[in-house]
N, C-alpha and C positions, 0 to 999 in steps of 0.2 A: 688513607689519603685520597683526596678528590683528584680525579683526572682533569685535564684541561677542558674537556667537554662539559664536565660537571660544574666548572667555574666560569663558563662562558655565558655572556649575556649579549644578545644581538638587539640593538636598538635602531629602529628605522623611523626617522622623523620625516614629517610632511609626506606621508605615503600617498596622500591623495594626488600628488603630482605625477605618480606612476601607478594608475589603478591596477595594472597587470601584476604589480608586486604582491597583491593579495594572494595570488596563486602560490607564492613562495611560502606563505604561512602554512598551507596544507602540507607542503613538503617537509617543513621543519617538524610539524606535529606528527606526521607519519614515520619519518626517518630518524629524527633526532630529538626524542622526547626529553633527553637530559639537557638540552640547550634551551635556556630561557629566551623568549623572544617578546619584545615589546614594540608596538608601533604606535605612532602618534601623528596627529595632524591638526593644525589649527582650523582647517576647513574640511575635516573628515566627513561631516554630515552631507557635503555635496555629493559624495560618492553614493550614499544610500538613496538619495533622491533621484539618481540616474539609473536605478535598478542594476547596479553593478553586482557582480558575483561576490558573495560573502560566504566564507566557509562556516556554515551554520553548525553548531554543536562542537566546534573545535576552537572557538575563539570566545574569550570573555571580553565583553564590551563595557568599559567604564568611562564615565564622564568625569574629568577632573577640572574643576573650576578654580579660578584665582581665589586667594584668600586675602583678607584684610591684614594689616599689620598686627592688630591685637590677636587675631586668629593664628597668625604665624608664631607670635611669642608664646601663646598657649601650647601649640603643637610642639614647639621646641623645648617646652618645659621651663621656660623663662618666666616663672610665676612672679618673682620679685620685680622684674622689669615690667611685666604686664601691670602689676599693681601700681607702680610708679607712673606708668604711661597713662593709666586711667585717671590719675589724680592731677595730672598736668593739664591746665586749660589750654585748649587749642583755639 
C-alpha cells in the first residue's frame, strides 16, 4: 500500500511570480524524492532571461503548448469524433 507521501503531487502554478520559490524545488528533490512536484508558469521564460537561479540537473524542463481541437480529439482517443469533425465543412 502506498503512503500519503507516495500519492502526493505538489503543483505550483505561475511560479515566476515568486522567483525565490525555485529554491523550494531543490528541497523537495533532496529531502522528499517520493513527492512529485510540478511547476508551471505562463511567463516562465522571463525568469530565465533574468539570470535567475535554476536547480540544474535536478529539474526536467518541458514546454507544453496549446493543442488544436483535432489534436485534442486524437490525444483523447476520440477517433470517430475526429473523423466526423474533419468531414464537416467549417
